[in-house]
C-alpha positions in Angstrom: -6.5 -19.2 -6.1 -7.1 -17.5 -2.8 -5.2 -15.1 -0.6 -3.7 -17.3 2.1 -1.0 -16.9 4.7 1.9 -17.7 2.3 0.7 -15.2 -0.3 0.0 -12.5 2.2 3.5 -12.9 3.6 4.9 -12.9 0.1 3.0 -9.7 -0.6 4.5 -7.9 2.4 8.0 -9.2 1.7 7.8 -8.1 -1.9 6.6 -4.7 -0.8 9.5 -4.4 1.6 11.9 -5.3 -1.1 10.4 -2.8 -3.6 10.5 0.0 -1.1 14.1 -0.8 -0.2 15.2 -1.0 -3.9 13.5 2.3 -4.7 14.2 4.2 -1.5 16.4 6.7 -3.2 13.8 7.4 -5.9 11.0 7.9 -3.4 13.2 10.2 -1.4 14.1 12.2 -4.5 10.4 12.6 -5.5 9.6 13.7 -1.9 12.4 16.1 -1.8 10.9 17.9 -4.8 7.5 18.5 -3.3 7.6 17.3 0.3 9.8 16.7 3.3 12.3 14.5 1.5 11.8 11.5 3.9 9.2 9.3 2.2 11.7 6.7 1.0 13.7 6.4 4.3 10.5 6.4 6.4 8.9 3.6 4.4 12.1 1.6 4.3 12.3 1.8 8.1 8.7 0.8 8.5 8.9 -2.2 6.1 12.2 -3.3 7.6 10.3 -3.5 10.9 7.5 -5.4 9.2 10.0 -7.9 7.9 11.5 -8.3 11.4 8.0 -9.2 12.7 7.6 -11.8 10.0 11.0 -13.2 10.6 10.4 -13.7 14.3 7.3 -15.7 13.7 7.6 -19.4 14.5 9.4 -18.9 17.7 6.5 -19.5 20.0 5.8 -15.8 20.7 2.6 -13.8 20.5 3.2 -13.3 16.7 2.4 -17.0 16.2 -1.1 -16.8 17.8 -2.8 -16.0 14.5 -1.1 -16.3 11.1 -4.2 -15.6 9.0 -4.0 -13.1 6.1 -6.0 -10.6 8.1 -3.8 -10.9 11.2 -0.6 -10.5 9.2 -1.9 -7.3 7.5 -3.2 -5.9 10.7 0.1 -6.6 12.5 2.0 -4.9 9.6 -0.3 -1.9 9.8 0.3 -1.5 13.5 4.1 -1.8 12.9 4.0 0.9 10.2 2.0 3.2 12.5 4.5 2.8 15.3 7.7 3.1 13.2 7.1 5.4 10.3 7.2 9.1 10.7 5.3 11.8 9.0 1.9 11.0 7.3 3.0 7.8 5.7 2.9 5.7 8.8 -0.7 6.5 9.8 -1.9 6.3 6.2 -0.3 3.0 5.2 -0.8 1.6 8.6 -4.5 2.4 8.7 -4.9 1.0 5.2 -3.4 -2.4 6.1 -5.2 -2.5 9.4 -8.5 -1.9 7.7 -7.7 -4.5 5.1 -6.8 -7.0 7.8 -10.0 -6.4 9.8 -12.0 -7.2 6.6 -10.3 -10.6 6.2 -11.3 -12.7 9.2 -10.7 -16.1 7.7 -7.8 -18.4 6.9 -8.1 -17.6 3.2 -9.8 -15.0 1.1 -11.3 -15.2 -2.4 -11.1 -12.4 -4.9 -14.3 -10.8 -3.9 -13.3 -10.7 -0.2 -9.9 -9.2 -1.2 -11.7 -6.6 -3.3 -13.8 -5.7 -0.2 -10.7 -5.5 2.0 -8.9 -3.2 -0.5 -12.0 -1.0 -0.6 -11.9 -0.8 3.1 -8.2 0.1 3.0 -8.9 2.9 0.6 -11.8 4.1 2.8 -9.4 4.3 5.8 -6.9 6.3 3.8 -9.5 8.8 2.5 -11.1 9.1 6.0 -7.8 9.8 7.6 -6.3 12.1 5.0 -9.4 13.6 3.5 -8.1 13.3 0.0 -10.1 12.7 -3.1 -8.9 11.5 -6.6 -7.2 14.4 -8.3 -5.7 15.8 -5.1 -2.2 14.5 -6.0 -1.9 12.0 -3.2 -1.6 8.2 -2.8 -5.4 8.1 -3.4 -4.7 8.7 -7.1 -3.1 5.3 -7.2 -5.3 3.5 -4.7 -8.7 4.6 -6.2 -8.1 3.2 -9.7 -6.4 0.1 -8.4 -9.3 -0.8 -6.1 -11.7 -0.1 -8.9 -9.7 -2.3 -11.3 -9.5 -5.1 -8.8 -13.2 -5.1 -8.2 -14.0 -5.0 -11.9 -11.8 -8.0 -12.7 -12.3 -10.1 -9.5 -14.5 -12.5 -11.4 -11.4 -13.5 -13.4 -9.5 -14.7 -10.4 -7.0 -13.3 -7.9 -4.0 -13.3 -10.2 -5.9 -11.4 -13.0 -7.5 -8.9 -10.5 -4.1 -8.2 -8.8 -2.4 -7.6 -12.1 -5.2 -5.3 -13.2 -4.9 -3.4 -9.9 -1.2 -3.0 -10.3 -1.4 -1.7 -13.8 -4.2 0.8 -12.7 -2.1 2.0 -9.7 0.9 2.6 -11.9 -1.2 4.5 -14.4 -2.8 6.5 -11.6 0.6 7.4 -10.1 1.9 8.6 -13.5 -1.2 10.7 -13.9 -0.3 12.8 -10.9 2.5 14.6 -12.8 0.4 17.5 -14.1 -1.8 17.8 -11.1 -1.6 20.6 -8.6 -1.6 19.2 -5.0 -4.6 20.0 -2.9 -3.6 17.9 0.2 -0.5 17.2 2.1 2.8 18.9 2.3 2.9 19.3 -1.5 -0.2 21.5 -1.3 1.9 24.3 0.3 3.7 24.7 -3.1 0.5 25.5 -5.0 1.0 25.5 -8.8 4.7 24.7 -8.3 3.7 21.1 -7.3 2.6 20.4 -10.9 5.2 18.6 -13.0 6.2 16.1 -10.4 5.2 12.6 -9.5 3.5 12.2 -6.2 5.7 10.1 -4.0 2.8 8.5 -2.1 1.1 7.5 -5.3 4.4 5.9 -6.5 4.9 4.0 -3.3 1.3 2.9 -3.5 1.9 1.5 -7.0 4.8 -0.5 -5.5 2.4 -2.0 -3.0 0.0 -3.1 -5.6 2.8 -4.4 -7.8 3.9 -6.5 -4.9 0.4 -7.9 -4.5 0.4 -8.9 -8.2 3.8 -10.5 -7.8 2.6 -12.5 -4.8 -0.6 -13.7 -6.6 1.0 -14.5 -9.9 -0.1 -17.8 -11.4 2.7 -20.4 -11.0 
């Protein structure tokens, strides 16, 4: 199994559905330690991503390249232009970096692993966060590592491993004291809460696992 156009589109659609379904939860988490707009911002961004996917096939510019890399890069640009706060640049940069690393019509597990590593690098470069800072990196870093470690087992297995690691990483943010982002202003009071960016990142990896599940 390889990551092709259909699976990439399914990944983005599943991510959009998950963000919409859990918008209220993400907003509640962000209200506790942030600006309270994480859920609504991401929903708006992924709604725009869906609109871009839905207008494909009409002969417009969106049809020029439907490769996995092009779809991810386009989604990244959309998130940057439509999502407020830090979420848009971070998620958008991640997807654009992943897209740039996938130049072909299909991508095998090792190529996807490299693309995800590039996405994580973009997030860390932009936000300056390290694992343990109570940010989305706490979900991304273990997910990328898990995917790379299991890539030899195939795309479905690696995606499932990444999703499980991202979920575990997100849950592990509860006791952490935030050192980056809006939550860092709270100091020790940020402990005891899930990081909303880590939770939404886990949704993204769960969506990838859903799109790459064996039939």
